[in-house]
N, C-alpha and C positions, 0 to 999 in steps of 0.2 A: 464070835467076837470079831474075827478078822473080816468077815463079810460085812458086819455092821460098820466097821471102820472104813472099809473101802467104799461102801455106799454113802456114808457121811462125807467122805473126802470128795467123792464125785459131785456132790451137791454143794460144795463149799462156796463156789462163786455165786450160784443162784441164790443161796440162802443169805449170804452176807449182803449181796446186792439188794435183795428185797428188804432186809432189815434196815439198811441205810436209807433207802428211799422212803419206806414207811415212816421212819423216824422223823422225817421232815414234815412241815405243816402242809395244809392243802395247797393246791396249785394257785398261783397268782397269775395275772395276765402277763403275756410276754413283754408288754410295753411298760410295765410297772417296775422299773429298775430298783427303786428304793425298797419296795416290798420284797424283791428278791434278796437284797442284802439283809433285810430283817430275817428272812428265812435262814440264810447262812448263819447268822449270829445265833439264832435259836438252836440250830443243829449243833453248832460247836459247843454251846453250853450243855446240851444234852449228852455230849460225848465225854464229859469229864470223867476221870477214873472212878469206878464204882467201889464200894466197900467190899473187900474180899474176905472179911473175917468169917462170913457165913459159908464159905466154900469148904468142902471136905479136903483132907490132906492131899488126896490125889488131884482134885480139881485145882487146888492152890499150886501144886507143883507144875501143872500144865499151864495155868494162867500166868503164873509168875515167871514162866520161861520168857516172857516178853515177846518182842517181834524180831524179825531177822535183822542182823546188824547193818546190812547194806541199806535197809529201809530206815532204820533208826537214825543213822548218821547222815544220810544223803538225801532223804526226802522230807519235805516240810510236813509237820503234823497237821491233821485236820483241825486241831484245836487252835491253830494260829490263823489269823485272818489272812486272806489272799493278798499277795503283793505282786501283781502281774509284771511289773517293771523289773523285778529282781528274781523271778522264778522262771525257769525253762520247763514247760510242761513236757511230760513223757506220757504217751498214750500206749497202753498195752494192747496190741492187736492180737486177739484170740481168734483163730480161724473160724469162719462161719458164725461170727457173733457181732456183726455190724461194723467190723473194722474197715471194710471197703467204703461203706457209706460215710464213716467218720473221716477217712482220708479225703474223699470227694468234697465233703462239707468244708474241711479246713482249706482245701484248694479254692473252693468257691469264695471263701471269706477273704482271700488274698493273703493268706499267711505263708510264711516261708517254712517249707517242710524238710525234714530229714527222713528218708526211707530209701528203698532200693533204687527209686527212679533217678536219684541224683548222680548215680555212677553207671547208668546204662551206657554201653559203648557208643550207641548212635548219637549221644549228646557230646561226646568227646572229652569228658572230664573224669573218666574212670582211672586214669593214672596220674591225676594231679597230686602235687605235694604241697599245695597251699589251698586253704579253704576259700571258696567264693560262693556267693548266691547268684543264681542265674535263672533266666526265663527261656526254656528251650523252645517254646511255641510262640514267642512274641509277647508284646506288652500285655495282652489280655489273658494270657495263659498262666498256669501255676508257677510258683517260684520254688526252686529246690536248692539245697546246699549239696555240694559235691562230696557227700559222705554217705556211707551205707550203714544203716542201723538194723538191717535184716539178717545179718550173719555175725558170728562172733569175730571172725577175722576183720570184717568191716568195722565193727565197733572198736576193736583194738587200734585200727588205723585212725579212726576218728578221735580216739583218745590221744594218740601221738600228735595229731594236728591241733589239739586243744579246742574241740568242737564247742562244748558248753561255755568255757570262758570267752570264746570269740564273740558270743552274743548274736551270731548270725541266725540261729534257728529260733523260729517262733514255736515250733513243736517238734518233738522227736517221736517217731512211730516205730515200734519194735515188737517182736514176738518174744523177746528175751529180757523180761524186766529185771531179773536179778543181775544178769551179766551187764546189761546196759547201764543200770544205775551204779553198779560197783565200779565201772571203768570210766564213765563219762562225767559223773558228778563228784563233788568233794564238799568238805565242810564249808568252804567259802562260796560254793556255787551249788546250792541245793535245788532239787527239782520238786515239782508238784505232779503227782501221778494220777492218771485217769484210766478208766477201763469200762468197757461195756460187756455185760455178762448175759448169757442165754441159758435157758434150761438145758442141762447136759444131754438129755435124750433128744431134744429138738436139734441141738447143735450137731450131734452125730448123724441123725437122719439127714440133715441138710448136707453134711459132708459126703455121705454115701451117694446121694443123687448128683451132687455137684461134680464130683471127681469122675463120674461116668462120662461127662460131656466136656469137661474143661481141658481141652487139649493144649492150652497155653500154660497150664500149670506144670511144675516139675513133678508133682505127684499124681498126674493124670492116670486114671485107672479104668480104661475102657472095658476090661474083663468083668468089672462089677455089674455091667448091664445084664449079664446072664445069671446073676445071683439073686436069690431071695434075701430080703433084708435080714430075716432071722438068721440065716446061715452066715451072712456077713458079720452080724453082731457077735455070734458065738464062736466063729472060726477064723475070721479075717481081721476084724478090728483090733488094733493094738493100743488104742487110747485107754489109759487107765490112770485115774487121778491126775489128769493133766494140769489142772490149776495148781494143785499142791506142789507138784514136782517143779513146775516152772518158777514158782515163788521160792522154793527151797534151793533152786539151782541144781536140781538133780536131772539125770538123764532118763530117757523113757523107760529103761529096764531097771532102774534103781528102785528099791522098795521104799515105801513111806509108811508111817504108822500114825497113831493118834496124836503123838507129840507134834509131828509135822503138821497135822491137820489144825491143831489148836494154834500153833504159831502162824500158820498161813491165814487163818481166820482173823486173828488179831492184827496181822500186818495189813490186810485189806481194810479192816475197820478203822485203823488208826492213821493210815497213810494214803489210801486211794479214794478219789472221788469216783463214785460208782454209778453206772447207768445200767438200764435193762433194755434188752432188745424189744420187749413188748411195751416199752414206754419210751420210745426213742426220742420223740419230740420233747417231752418233759426232761429227759436225760440231758439232751443238748442244751436246753434252756438253763439248766443248773451248771453245766460245764461253762457256758458263756459267762455266767455270773462270776465264777471263780477265776476265769481267765481274763476278766475285764473286757469282754466283748459286748459292747452296749450299742446304743443308737448312733454313736459316733462312727461306727463301722457301717459305711454306706451299703455294704453288701449283705448285712445280716438278715434283714427282712426278706430280701430277694432270695437268699439261699435257703432260708427256712421254708419259704413257699415252694421253692423248687423241689426240695426233698420231702416235705411233709404236706404238700397240697394234694389235690386229687391224684391218686395213683403215683404219688411221688416216690414212695419206698419201692415200688415195683421196678424202678429203673436199675436197682442193684440187687435184685433177688432172682433166685432160680426156682420156679414153681415145681412142686413135688407133692406126692401124697402125704397126708398127715397120718401119724401112727399113734399119737396120744391126744 
């Protein structure tokens, strides 16, 4: 039973993501904005609560556990139509799952980002006590807010400065969805959550090869070059039910069970706009609809061509052998 639960939890992000994307209608053309809105409306109708009377007592206990309180109170339900002018998007950056591409895409679109870049020492805003948006590389470069959403301490400082109520951020990118939502949003300033998910085995294989060469990363691991991937997976890798633990606000060594799994799945289904790494262009098209990014954004088509044209995705990928 324990093995089944762990395997199921490992697959939660991929399974829920696939379910959500499949539930939407067939693709429409990128330029057909009205058709995109029709798709969103159909998706929202399809997500109305289902009849739970046919569930077993155990299933009912798990399902009726609801979703995590931080998501219930501070994130906009997917059943509510998007209101981009009054929602601050939060993007859950899961390592090796398209997060770097997402960040680069939002920079290309000219959006104002919150992530670690805004407090890098070389930009001179790492000790600011007042929020500002700035362009460190000139007029044509990206715009950052001088707040850090990549660490818990940075999130707490951003909370003290009133990040979300300030309205400066177009999107907040973080690896800590539970912590960030709990501290940055409130009942009067709710967020709209997004995430891109990858098959868990593919994600770990990518991590294994990437950290062998990524000497700019804090978790750079050159010793992995001398390991066989099977040995690494069995003896070295410590990732275990990562998606569930992050949504539950638990640490890496904390245990999770089927109850956590069910709540995590419902939280994703009811509060996250989900994309898949193997359907990146379509995922971003749907993100754009919810975020109100249409033809009025002069950079949209150019950015889509940049990242999804010929060899576009290879700009942010690390080639490695496939194992599945």
